[in-house]
N, C-alpha and C positions, 0 to 999 in steps of 0.2 A: 484370397488376401494372408499376409502372414498377422499373426494376435499381435494386440496392440496391448501393452499393462501402462498404466497411468496411476500415479500417486503422487501426497504430500508428507512428505517426513518431517514429522512437530514434535515438538519437545514440553515440556512442562514448563522451561525457562530458557535463559541463555546460559551456556556451559554444559548442558547435557552430554553432549558429544553429537549434534546435530553434521556439521560438516564433517569429521571424522568419518562416519558412519555414510555419511549421503557419497563422498567419494569412494568410499571403500565398495560399495553398494555400483557405482556408476562403471567406477574401474572391473571390478565380477562380472557385470553385462557385458561389458566391452568384449571381455575374454570368450563369453561361450557366445559370441559372433553376433550379438545383437545392437544394432545404432540405437545409440542413447540421445537425448536431447537433455540437458541439464536446463533448468530454471530455478531462481529464487527469489523468493517472496521478498517485498521490501528495495527498500533504493541502496542495499550494500553492494560495494564497486569489488568489497575483495574474495568474499566468498564466490564470485564467480570464476575467478581465475584459476581457483582449485579446479572445480568443476569442469571447465574447458580442457584442465588439461587431463582429466581423469577421464574424461567422455571422447573426448578428441576431435571436441565440435565446437563452436564460441556456446556459452551459456546466456541467457534469456534474464532481463529481470522481469517480475510480476508485479503490480503492488496496484490496486482494486482502488485506493487515493487520489494516484497520482495520474494512472491511467483511465480510473473508468471501469466498471465490471464490463460493458461493451470492449472497452479497448482490451482487456487481459484476453477474455474470450479472443479477439481477433488476431493478438498475438500468439496465443497458445494453439491456433485453428493454424497459423501459418509456419511453425515450428514441428510443432508436434505431431503433426498426420505426418511427418518425413521421418521418424525415429520407429523402432517397434519399442521403446520403452522410455517413457518419460517422467524423469523424476523432477520434485519442484520440492527444494528445502525452503521450510518454514523459516520465520523471524519470531526472535526471542520465544515465548511461550504460545501453546497454540491456540488460546481467547486473548493474547496481546492484543491491543490494538493502539491509535493514535489517539485514542480517547473512550473510556471504560464504557460511553453510551452508545458508541458508534462504531460499527467492527471494521469498517474503511480501513484498508493498508496492512489488515492482521492476516495471521494466517488461517486461521477457519472463514474466511468472508473471503479469500484467495480460493480453498479447496470448494466449498459453497457453490465461487462462482463457474467454478471449471467444472462442479458434481465430479468430482475424480475422489477416492477414498482417503483418509489419512494412517499411517502407518507412526507409532509412537513411541520417539528414543526415550531413554528415561535413566541418570545414572542410580545405579544399583548398589554403588558401596554401601554399608554398612544397614544394608536394606534385607529381608527376608520374606513373611508372611505381609508386614505392612505394605508391600509393595500391591494386594491387591486392594486395599481400601484406595491408595493413587490412582490404577489404572479403574477403578468401579468410579472415583468420583468426577476422572474424564469421560470415561462412556457415557454415563448419565448428563454432564453438559454437552458430549457431541448430540446427543441423541434429542434433545431438546430444541438443538438449531438445526436439525435434520444432516448431521453430520455423520458419516461410516467411519467408526473406528474399526480397519480391518484388523490390526495387528499390534504387536509390541516388538522393540527390540529391546535387551537391557544392554546396558554400556559400564564396563568398567567393573567386571565380576571378578568374581576370587576364585574362578576354577570350575570343571563341570557340577560338581555337587551344589556350591553356590548356585549356579543355572537350574538343578533339576529341582532346587524345593522353589525357586521364582515361578518356573514352570508347572508346579503341582498347585500353587498357591491361587495362580490363577487361574488353571484350570478346575478348582474345586469350587469357586464362585461363578462358572459359567463365563467369567471375562472372553475378551479378545484372546486367542494366544500368543503364547511367548514363541514368535519366530526365530528368537536366538538371542546370543548372551557374547558379546565381545567381551574378552579378559583385558585387563588390566597391563598395557603396556607402554613404557614413558617413552618410546622411540615412536610414537604415534603421535605424539604431542605435537600441536601447529603453534610456531613461536607466533607471541603478540608483540603488539606498542599501543599508542595512545590512539590509533582510530581504530583498535581492532586486532584481526588479525596481520601478519605479514603477507604481501601479496606474493602468490607461488613463487613468481620470477625471482623476487628475493630469499624467499624461504628454502630456494634450493631444493625443492621438492625434485624427485629423479624419476623415470619410471620403474627402476628396480623397487623404489620405496614404496608407487603406488602397486607396482605386483604383489608385495610384500603383505602391504594390508587388502588388496582382492584376496589374497589366497586366504587371512583369518577370515575375511567373511563367508568364502565359499567354506571353509572349517566349521565354522563357529553359525552361521545365519542358515535355515533350513529357505535358502534363493527357489525352487522348485515351488513349495508352498508359495514364497510371497508371490511369485511371479502368477500363481495360477488365484490368487487371492484377489490381485489389481487388474486382471484381465479386464477390459472395457471397450466401449464404442470408440474407435478413430476418429480423431474431429474431421467434420466436413471440411472442403477447402472454401479458404474465405476469395472471395468477389475480388477479380484482378485490379489493379491499378492502372490508371491512365497513364500511360506515359510522358515522363516529364517531356517541356517544348521550352523549357528555359534555357539560354545561352550556356554553352562549358563556361565551367568559372573553377580556377584552380584554388584549393585552400590548404594550409600547414599548417598541419598537427602535430603538438609535442606529444610524442611519445616514447617514455623512458621510464626509469624507478622513480625517478623524481615528480612523472607529469603521467598516472597513469589511472585516472578515474574519469571514465567515457563510459555512456551507455549505449550498447550496442547497436541499438533502434534510433537511438540521436544520429549516430555517424550514418545508418543507413537510411536514415528521413533526408539528410545533407544530403546522400548520394544519389535518392530519388528525385532531389530539387535539381539535382543538375550540377553539382559540386564533383569536384576530381580532388578526392583527398591524399596529398603528398606528406605520409608521416617524416620527422624529423627529430633530433635529440637535441635538445638545449646544454644536455650534460658532452655531449660527445662530439656534435657536428658543429664547426665553426663561422657556417653561414646558411641562410634561409633556403629551401626550396627555389629553383626558378620559376620566374612567371607564375608567381602566385597573384591574388586576390586578395585575402584575406589569411589570417594567423587567428587560429583557434590553441587557446591555452588552459588544458583541462585540471583538474584537482590534484593531488597527491603530497608528495612530501616534500616540498622544499626547505625546509628548515631539515631534514636530516641531510642532505647536498648541498647545504649553504656553500660550504666552501669551493665544492666542483663548479656550483654554477657561478659562485662570483668571481671565481679563476678563470674562467671563458671567458673573456672580455674580449674576443672578435663577435660570438654569437649576442652578447647584452647589447652589444653597438650595431648590430645587424638590428635588431629587433629595435630598437630605440629611432633607427634612421629612419626602417618603414612605417613607423609611428608618424616622423615627422614628413616624409612622404606623403601622406594622406592615405596610406594604405587600414582597411579594416582587422581589427584586433578585438576578438571577445576571450574573457579570461574568468574561472572560475576558480575561488577558494584559493588553493594553490597558486593556481597563475595569475590570479588579483594579486598576491605575496608578492610574484616574481616582478609585475611592471613596477614596484614600487621603488623608491629612491635606495631602500637599505630592507635588511630586514636584520632583527635584534635577536640572537638564540641565546638563551640563559645558561650557564654553565649547569648540568645539573649531578646530582649526588654520585650517581653509576656510571660517572666518567665518561657517558658518550658522547662524540665527537662531533663537529657542528656550533659548539658555544663561540660567540664573538657578534660582533657586528659586521656586515657582509654588505658590500655593493650589491645593488641589484641592475634592472634595467634602468630606471629614471626615468620611466613613461609617464608614472603618476609621481607627483609629488607628494609622496606620505613616507611614513617611517609603519612596516608590518614588524610588529615584536610578537615572538612566542611566549604563552603562559604557560601555569603550573598546574592549572585547571580548567575544565571544560568550559567554555564562555558560552557555545549554543549546539541546539539538539535539537531537530524535529523537523516537522513536514514544515512548508511554506506555501502559501499562494503570491504571486506577484500580479502587477499591471505597471508593463511598461510605461515609463512617462513619455516616450519620443519613439522610435522605429525600433522592431524587435532585430537583435542582431541577426546575422548572416543570412539575409535576405527571406525570412524567417515573416509569416504577414500575419500572424494572431499578435494580439497584444498582453493578452493572460496568460499565466504560466502555473504550475504546479512545480514543486522540488523537494529538498531537502537540503539541509543546512547541518555540517557538524564540524566545526571547530575550535582550534584550543589558542588561534591566534586575535589578534584584535590590530587593526591599521588604524594608524594617525595621521589625516592629513592635514600639509602644512598649508595648504591654501585651501579657500571653498571651491567644492563642484557640486555639478547641477547632478541628480538624482538618477539614479539608471534607473528605477521602478520604486514603488508603493510597495510594503511589505503587510499580508497577513497573517495573522499568529507567529509573536514572538516569541522569546525564551521560556515565559510566561504565560502565553496566550494572547497577548497585547500586541496592538500594529508595534512594528519597530519604529522608531522615530530618530534615533541618531541616522546621521551621516553617513558613517560608513556602513553601517547595515542595511543600506539604502543602495548601495553601490555608488558608483562613479560611470558618467555619462562625458563625455567632449569630443568634440567633432565623432570623429570614427572610430573613438578608443570607448568601449563598454565593456568594465568589469566589477561583478559582484563576489559575496561568499556564497549565496545558493547556488547548488547542482540543481540545474530545471531540467525538465525531461518534455521534448517535442517527440519523441518518437512517436505518436497518434497524429502529426500533420497531414499525413500522408491519406488520411482518412476521409478527407475530403474531397481528395482527387479519383477514391474509386470509381470502378464505371458504373455501381449500382447506386451511387448516392445522391442524395434530392442537390436540390439547386441551393447554391448558400443563401443565406439569412441574412438579413441585418444584424449588426453587432450589437444584443440585447435581446434578440426575437428566439424563444423557444420553438426547437424543431418537435412537430407534432407528428405521430407515429406513423407510416406510411399506410399502416394497416387498419381500420376500426376495431381492433381486436379489445375487446373490455379487459381492466385491471381492478386488481383490489388495493386501496389503499387501506392498511388497517391500522387506527388509533387505539391504543391500548392505553391505559392510565386508572389510575384513581377518581371516582367521584370528586367532582367538582374544578377535577384539573383542569378543564378547558376545552375538553375534545370536541363537546357538542359548537361551541362559535367557532375553532377550527373549521372543522366538518364542514359548517356555512360558509367560512372563509374559503375553503378548495374549492367548493361546489360552484361558489362565484366565478372565481377566477377559472377552475377548468370549462366553465361555460363560455363567458364574456370573451376571458381572454386567449382560448383555443380551441373554439367553438365543438367540444366532445359533449355527449351525454353522459348525464352523471348521476347517482343517484344516494343520498345520504340514508343508511341503516342505520336504527341503532336498539340496543336492545328495550329503553324505555319505549319502543312502538311496539317491540314484542312482549311487554309489559301491560299493556296500555291496550293492548285486543285480546288480552285474556281478561275472565270476570275479577272483578277483584278490583284493587289498587293496591300496589307492590312497590316498594322502594327499593328491592335489588332480587336480581336474579335467582339466587339462592332461596330466598322466599319465595317468589312465585313460582318456582319448583316444587317448593315443599305444601305450598298449599294448593294448587291448582290438579298436581298427581300429572301434569300435560308435559309431553316433550320439547319445552319452549325453546331449549340452545339447538338441537336437532332443527327446529324450523326456521329459527332466525339463521342458521347457518345456510340450510337450502334457500333461503332467500338469497342470500349473499351469492353463494356461487351461480344462483341460477340466471341474476341478474348482470354480471359478470361474463357467464358463457352469451348471453345476449348483446353482449356488445357495451355495455355501462361500463363508464368508471365509475368504480363503487367504491364508497366514501363509508366505513365501517367504524359505528362508535360503539366500541367492545372493551370489557374488562375480563379478555382474556385469561389473564395468569394468574386469576384467583382458583383454577383449577386444573392441574395439564391434562386432566381428560377432554377441556373443552380445544385448550389445543389442538389435539392429536384430532378432534373431530373436525376442525373447522379446515386444517390442512390436508386434513383425507379429503373433504370435498373439494378442496382450491387445485387440486394437483394439475398441475399442466398450464395452469392461470398464473402469469406474473403477480407479483404479490411486493408490494411494499411495506414493510411493517415499521411502525412510529411509535416509539416509544413517549408517552407525553407525562413529562414530571412537573413537579411544583415542589416550591419550596413548604416546609410545612405550616410557615407561622402563616403563609398567603391562603393555603389548601382549608385553614380553620376557619379566618376570616370571610372566604368566600361559601365554604358549607354552612358559617352560622346566617350569612344572608339570602340564602336560597328560600325562593316562595313558592317554587312550583311540586315540593312537597317538604315534609315536616325534616330541619337539619338532622343529622345520622352523625357527629364527630367520629365519635367511635368506630360506626363501619370504613368513614373516609379515610380514616388513619391508620386502620388496620389493611386497606387496600394499599396506601400507597407505604408501608413497609411492606408488602411480600410479597407487589407485583414487580419483582425484580429477574425475572425470568427472560433470560437472551432471547428473543425471535429472531429466526434467520433473518440474516442480510438487514438487521434494522438498522435506524436513526434514531436520534433523541431531540428531542423539540424540548427546551424550559419555560413555560408561558408565566412563570414569576417574572423573570427577566426579558421576554421577547414579545413585541405586540400579537395577535393572532396575524397582522399582515405579515410578521417578519418571520411568523413560524409557518405558515402556508409558503411563502418564498424558500425556507431552507426545504421544505416537502416537493416543493415544484423541483427546484434544483437536481433532487436527488431521481427526479423521475425524467426531466426532460435533458440533461446537460448541465452540470455546474458553472461551466465556463462562460456560458451565452452570458448567464444571468449575473455573473461575477463583471464581466465590461459594463453591464448597465449598470450597475449597483458601487463601483469602486469610487472612493472620491477623487479626485482630482490630484494630481501631484504636487507636491507643494512648490512654490516659485523657489529658483534658484537665488540664491545670496552672492551669485558671482557681480 
């Protein structure tokens, strides 16, 4: 079998040159005769358009928050195994994610989930020996999370001498090697607009431009070394899906420069469920495709092409007539705006076209207004208030929201869904933010992901469970739930609640092992592990970690009450012993004022506030794949539910716990 290469291309932050470097490498690999599969971390629609053009095959999104880690691995297995090289471009900075205490949705979590090395791209302009400090920090942080930082690529360099200084600076400190240095070149800059980069189809990216970029990569990057450092095991094939027995149906999908935001996996899932997808252009066509059962209007840039969309009166009339005749329509973001009565686009200082008030389809009695600032950005969870669109059978979805516009309804509509996770973390209550549902018309701002809906149709999938029921793993494999946090943060209470629910709700064998137990088993009475180590001279840490590993390997779901962040050596020892076992790391946090109150109220030992405060301030090392629970604002029951969501799949519990949809005011 031919060698397989895979890596995640990351950066310290956005704007360092990830996308340019990614497409340069993808194109260079294809010119070497390699089959390249491109991936993009996160919910981005635009970067994959460049990847697809450079690699010559559709790029795929990977997102551990929207898809879950199992979904990411399944998607990777489906597509990466068909290639010789799989290149996954990261999102934002390597360690950025939806929440500082939760790595889900971030680049590091994606690389950890797939167990692939990381190549870091950084903007080296104005930097020499300081590059070593930057890379040393990223290497240290990566090592603590269990990531392999295989190499570094400098971008925006001043020439060969600058590249040599950077190379020697990294080598002198024993850091990952500088694989190459791309020089500054304004011709390689990708055009941008308010939603990020301009899609490749509009940006005018041509094969000669891609080849010029690939040529630069071949001249300035040691591609042979890069491939050697990133050779890894080819993914195993995924389980086959059961063929759909659904009645064939035909769906019109808007696809042109105005409507171009679609997840490839969403469309593949629709096809797997029996839909025939018929693309059409609201800009250029004057009628809908014939014999359609549904219409899907994705996101995009209706404000940029408002004049052209408005001038195409036959198409607007055809869509309105389809709605009036009872046709099913599902629209997201830009498609939601297009269904409104009109679209208002204010004039801009740069003289960009499209300013004015433009009639749209009139399916929804509302006005869509473009604003001068970003109105909403981030991940969302939704629960449908009625049936899901397009024949999908689930009621809960995850997705992403990103828009500058606002929709003002001129009459009351029933909401499409309830939303968890608004612009500032709160649930969304405004009617336009909850979408519109009327008859077979469903529209909302959130770009939903349902590419994993066929997981339930796989040949090896277990029987479906009732809504809200957690799925028990098929094999009685032990697992470790590692609770890490300061003294008095509530780890012991949480551990007991987890054990109760694992036993009563899931019938799983479980143990709670704690540092306090290890201290009580030694002579004397010690209030901290450090004190016990110093006074007894016994290897209490080694004994405790061996207990944990043996219990899990014997099949127990082992809840560990630990304070591992006090010493990185403890972390290294524990994870070495747990190699090969599934581990969920849970960072248990608590507000300092509440922590002090709890510590003062302790009766099992003398209170020791300085020690507890020191732990709270020092235990901040992110553990691999960790989630965070805050016991000062959440009950033990809620914290346990959060942990079990991460273990058994969050969608099932979301269906059970979501509040009902608000009553319609119609």
